[in-house]
C-alpha positions in Angstrom: 34.2 -13.0 30.2 30.5 -13.9 28.9 32.3 -13.1 25.7 34.6 -15.8 25.9 32.1 -18.5 27.2 30.1 -17.3 24.1 33.2 -18.3 21.9 34.1 -21.6 23.9 30.6 -22.9 23.5 31.0 -22.1 19.5 33.9 -23.7 19.1 32.7 -26.6 21.3 29.7 -26.7 18.8 31.9 -27.0 15.8 34.0 -29.5 17.3 30.8 -31.6 18.0 29.4 -31.0 14.3 32.7 -32.7 13.2 32.7 -35.7 15.7 28.6 -36.3 14.3 30.1 -36.0 10.6 32.7 -38.3 11.2 30.2 -41.3 12.0 29.1 -41.0 7.9 32.4 -42.0 7.0 34.1 -45.6 7.8 36.5 -45.8 10.8 40.0 -47.4 10.3 42.2 -49.3 13.3 45.7 -50.9 13.3 46.6 -53.1 15.9 49.8 -55.0 17.1 49.3 -57.6 19.2 51.6 -60.2 21.1 50.7 -62.9 23.0 52.7 -65.5 25.5 51.3 -68.6 26.4 52.9 -70.7 29.4 51.6 -74.3 29.4 51.5 -76.6 32.5 54.6 -78.7 32.1 55.4 -77.8 28.5 57.3 -74.9 26.7 55.6 -71.8 26.1 55.2 -70.5 22.6 54.9 -66.4 21.3 52.1 -65.4 19.3 52.7 -62.3 17.1 50.2 -60.4 15.1 49.5 -57.4 12.8 46.1 -56.0 11.6 43.7 -53.4 10.3 40.1 -53.2 11.0 37.7 -51.2 9.2 33.7 -50.6 9.8 31.2 -48.6 8.2 27.4 -48.3 8.9 25.1 -47.9 6.0 22.9 -45.0 6.1 20.1 -46.4 4.7 17.2 -44.2 6.0 19.7 -41.3 6.4 19.5 -41.6 10.5 23.3 -40.7 10.5 23.0 -37.8 8.3 20.3 -36.1 10.2 22.3 -36.2 13.7 25.5 -34.5 11.4 23.2 -32.0 9.9 21.6 -31.3 13.4 25.1 -30.9 14.9 26.1 -28.6 12.2 23.0 -26.6 12.9 24.0 -26.5 16.5 27.5 -25.1 15.5 25.3 -22.5 13.2 23.1 -21.7 16.5 26.2 -21.2 18.5 27.4 -18.6 16.2 24.4 -17.0 16.5 24.9 -16.8 20.2 28.2 -15.6 19.6 27.1 -12.8 17.4 24.4 -12.1 19.7 26.7 -11.7 22.7 29.3 -9.4 20.7 26.1 -7.3 19.8 25.0 -7.2 23.1 28.2 -6.4 24.7 28.7 -3.3 22.1 25.1 -2.3 23.4 26.3 -2.4 27.3 29.0 -0.2 26.5 27.4 2.2 24.4 24.8 2.4 27.0 27.2 2.8 29.8 28.9 5.4 28.0 26.1 7.7 27.8 25.1 6.8 31.8 28.9 8.3 32.2 28.0 11.4 30.2 24.7 12.0 32.1 26.7 11.6 35.2 29.2 14.3 34.4 26.6 16.4 33.4 24.6 15.9 36.7 27.9 16.3 38.7 28.4 19.8 36.9 24.7 20.8 37.4 25.5 19.9 41.1 28.5 22.2 41.3 26.9 25.2 39.6 23.9 24.3 41.8 26.1 24.9 45.2 27.4 28.4 43.6 24.3 29.3 42.9 23.3 28.8 46.5 26.6 30.2 47.6 25.6 33.3 45.7 22.2 33.4 47.2 23.7 33.3 50.8 25.8 35.9 50.2 22.9 37.9 48.9 21.0 37.1 51.4 23.6 37.9 54.3 24.3 41.2 52.7 20.6 42.3 53.0 20.6 41.3 56.6 23.7 43.3 57.4 21.7 46.3 55.8 18.9 45.0 57.8 16.6 44.5 55.4 15.7 40.7 55.7 15.3 38.6 58.9 18.2 36.1 60.2 15.6 33.4 59.5 16.1 34.2 55.9 20.1 33.9 56.5 19.6 30.0 58.0 17.2 29.3 55.3 19.9 30.0 53.0 22.4 28.6 54.8 20.2 24.8 54.9 19.7 25.2 51.2 23.5 25.6 50.4 23.9 22.4 52.8 21.7 20.5 50.8 23.1 21.1 47.5 26.7 20.2 49.1 25.1 16.9 49.7 23.4 16.6 46.5 26.8 17.0 44.7 28.6 14.5 46.9 25.9 11.9 45.4 26.2 13.2 42.0 30.5 12.6 42.3 30.0 9.0 43.9 27.5 8.3 40.9 30.1 9.7 38.3 32.5 7.5 39.4 30.4 4.4 39.6 29.0 5.0 36.1 33.3 5.5 35.3 34.3 2.1 36.6 30.9 0.2 35.3 32.2 0.9 31.9 35.6 0.1 32.6 34.5 -3.3 33.6 32.9 -3.6 30.5 35.9 -2.8 28.6 38.0 -5.2 30.4 39.9 -2.4 32.6 40.8 -2.2 36.2 37.5 -0.1 37.6 39.6 2.8 38.6 37.3 5.4 37.7 39.4 7.3 36.0 37.6 7.0 32.8 36.7 11.1 31.8 33.7 11.2 29.2 33.3 13.7 26.6 31.5 17.1 27.1 27.8 16.3 25.7 25.6 13.6 24.3 25.6 13.1 20.5 23.2 14.6 18.0 20.3 12.5 17.3 18.8 12.3 13.8 15.3 11.8 12.8 15.0 7.6 12.9 15.0 6.2 9.3 15.8 3.2 7.4 14.5 0.6 10.0 13.4 -2.3 7.8 10.3 -4.6 8.0 9.7 -6.8 10.8 10.3 -9.6 8.7 13.8 -8.3 8.3 14.4 -9.2 11.8 14.2 -13.1 11.1 17.4 -12.7 9.2 19.3 -9.7 10.9 18.8 -10.7 14.3 21.3 -13.5 15.7 19.4 -14.8 18.3 16.4 -15.2 16.1 18.5 -17.1 13.3 20.3 -19.1 16.2 16.6 -20.5 17.4 15.7 -21.5 13.8 18.5 -23.3 13.6 17.8 -25.0 16.9 14.2 -25.4 15.3 15.4 -27.1 12.4 17.8 -29.1 14.5 15.5 -30.5 16.8 13.7 -32.0 14.1 16.1 -33.6 12.4 17.0 -35.3 15.7 13.4 -36.1 16.3 13.7 -38.0 12.2 16.8 -39.6 13.7 15.2 -41.1 16.7 12.2 -42.1 14.6 14.4 -44.1 12.0 16.3 -45.7 15.2 13.4 -48.1 14.9 14.1 -49.1 11.5 17.0 -51.9 10.9 20.5 -50.9 10.2 23.3 -52.4 8.0 26.7 -52.7 9.1 30.0 -53.5 6.9 33.4 -54.7 8.7 36.5 -55.7 7.3 40.0 -56.5 8.3 43.4 -58.1 7.0 46.0 -58.9 9.7 49.4 -61.3 9.5 51.0 -63.0 12.4 52.9 -65.8 13.5 55.1 -67.3 16.4 58.0 -64.8 15.5 57.8 -60.9 15.2 59.2 -61.0 11.9 56.1 -63.0 10.7 54.2 -59.5 11.0 55.6 -58.8 7.8 55.0 -61.8 6.0 52.5 -61.1 3.6 52.1 -64.9 2.7 50.4 -65.3 6.2 47.9 -62.2 5.0 44.5 -63.0 6.0 41.3 -60.7 5.2 37.6 -61.0 6.0 34.6 -58.8 5.1 31.0 -59.0 7.4 27.8 -57.6 6.5 25.5 -57.4 9.3 21.8 -56.5 9.2 20.2 -55.5 12.8 16.7 -54.7 13.8 15.8 -53.8 17.3 13.3 -56.3 18.8 13.0 -55.8 22.3 15.1 -53.3 24.5 12.5 -52.1 27.2 10.7 -49.2 25.2 14.1 -47.4 25.1 14.2 -46.4 21.3 10.5 -45.3 21.4 10.9 -43.4 24.9 14.1 -41.7 22.9 11.8 -41.0 19.8 9.1 -39.3 21.7 11.5 -37.3 23.8 13.1 -36.0 20.6 9.3 -35.2 19.2 8.7 -33.3 22.6 12.0 -31.5 22.3 11.2 -30.5 18.7 7.8 -28.9 19.9 9.8 -26.9 22.8 12.2 -25.6 19.9 9.0 -24.3 18.2 7.6 -22.9 21.0 11.1 -21.3 22.0 11.0 -19.8 18.1 7.9 -18.1 18.2 8.6 -16.9 21.8 12.0 -15.4 20.7 10.4 -14.0 17.4 7.7 -12.2 19.2 9.8 -10.8 21.5 12.3 -9.5 19.0 9.2 -7.6 17.3 8.3 -6.5 20.4 11.3 -4.7 21.9 11.5 -3.5 18.2 8.1 -1.8 18.1 8.7 -0.4 21.8 11.9 1.1 21.0 10.5 2.5 17.8 7.1 3.7 19.3 9.4 5.3 22.5 11.9 7.4 20.0 8.7 9.8 19.0 8.0 10.0 22.6 11.0 10.2 23.9 12.0 13.2 21.1 8.7 15.0 22.5 10.0 14.7 25.9 13.3 16.4 25.2 11.9 18.9 23.3 9.2 19.8 26.2 11.8 19.4 29.3 14.1 22.0 27.1 11.7 24.5 26.7 10.8 24.1 30.7 14.3 24.2 31.6 14.3 27.7 29.5 11.4 29.2 31.0 12.6 28.2 34.3 16.1 29.7 33.9 14.6 32.8 32.6 12.3 32.9 36.1 15.4 32.1 38.1 16.8 35.4 36.8 13.5 37.4 37.5 13.3 36.3 40.8 16.9 37.0 41.8 16.7 40.5 40.4 13.2 40.7 42.5 14.8 39.8 45.8 17.7 42.2 45.4 14.7 44.7 45.4 12.9 43.5 48.3 10.0 42.3 46.0 10.2 38.4 46.5 10.9 36.5 49.5 13.7 34.2 50.1 11.5 31.3 49.5 10.7 32.7 46.1 14.2 32.9 45.7 14.9 29.3 46.6 12.2 27.9 44.8 12.8 29.5 41.5 16.3 28.3 41.9 15.4 24.5 42.8 12.8 24.4 39.7 15.3 25.2 37.6 17.7 22.9 39.0 15.3 20.0 38.5 14.1 21.0 35.1 17.9 20.9 33.8 18.5 17.8 35.6 15.2 16.5 34.3 16.4 17.4 30.5 19.8 16.0 31.0 18.4 12.5 31.8 16.0 12.6 29.3 18.4 13.1 26.9 20.3 10.0 28.1 17.0 8.2 27.9 16.7 9.3 24.2 20.2 8.1 23.8 19.9 4.9 25.5 16.7 3.9 23.6 18.4 4.3 20.1 20.7 1.8 21.3 18.0 -0.8 22.4 16.6 -0.1 18.8 19.6 -0.9 17.3 20.1 -4.1 19.5 16.2 -4.7 18.6 16.9 -4.9 14.9 20.5 -5.7 15.0 21.5 -2.4 13.8 23.4 -2.6 10.3 24.2 -6.5 11.0 24.5 -8.5 7.9 23.8 -12.3 7.6 25.9 -12.3 4.9 29.3 -11.8 7.4 31.9 -14.3 8.2 30.9 -17.7 8.0 33.3 -18.0 11.2 32.4 -15.6 14.1 35.0 -16.7 15.9 37.2 -15.0 13.3 39.2 -12.1 14.2 36.9 -8.8 13.3 39.8 -6.3 12.8 37.8 -3.8 15.3 
């Protein structure tokens, strides 16, 4: 729906540009008139007329051209908004896909956690049957198993919600039936980002802000030029007479041409207020453009900086997970031989589960950050793409 809104705004802006451009051309109208006169005490009469009328404002100061060019820039800005909407939706879908992968991996981890807790309970019950541990150890193991089962239910709920969210983004019924792939994609070393100046060309929101800035300047010029005199030309031709056939009689053809020069004298300060308003709007667009550019640079720098840190975090959590898994295996053997307690076993399992869960989340964060970086630099977006963003992309 948001993409449909952006597309409708773009089409409306294109129509507005055509409307504003039409003011630069003469207008021509045709009319057919009929008049019936009924005087008191006399017979009535008919009058038929056929005529053409034309008018045109001579753009002495370029005011009309400024308005037309501003409307054309509005259409270009709306095209940038449409491109930005497409890019944003693509990013949301990609991040939603990664969220679904993470949720699936977390659910799989929770399932394995339940199995691990069940194995620990089985081991504890066997040792209790042989009189090697106390009944409190059995109850502790049962409590850990119940907690893991509750965590599994939460993970399954989160996975279903992630699937529905992605299905909604794709315009499908949110039935929660979408199945993710097994794992995250491999992420290469960051390269080919480009310079900060590239963002001014590549990011559609920056280009849209630039077009709006220029359009606001043109409107400010047009409002200032509205204080100057204007020259209008008008003309007309027509035929007519008491009978309908007279409208086709070229002998009755009458033509006229009029030139009018108008200049504002007093209008309550309306034109000057419009000039001041347009100037203020232009200053507003300057500030908006600067804010958009700074925001774009900030998003890009944040994503670039985060990429290296997230890579380090993934590596560190992978080592933490591997070491925690090795420690868990060691404690299981120690508990089986009576060297460790049930609390040592459960703590080791919890550390391994927590480390693996954090490792999964960190990999999702890194993948999501790459999407954020793609959005921040507008990816491989080309400013030389189709001039009509509403045209089918074939994708």
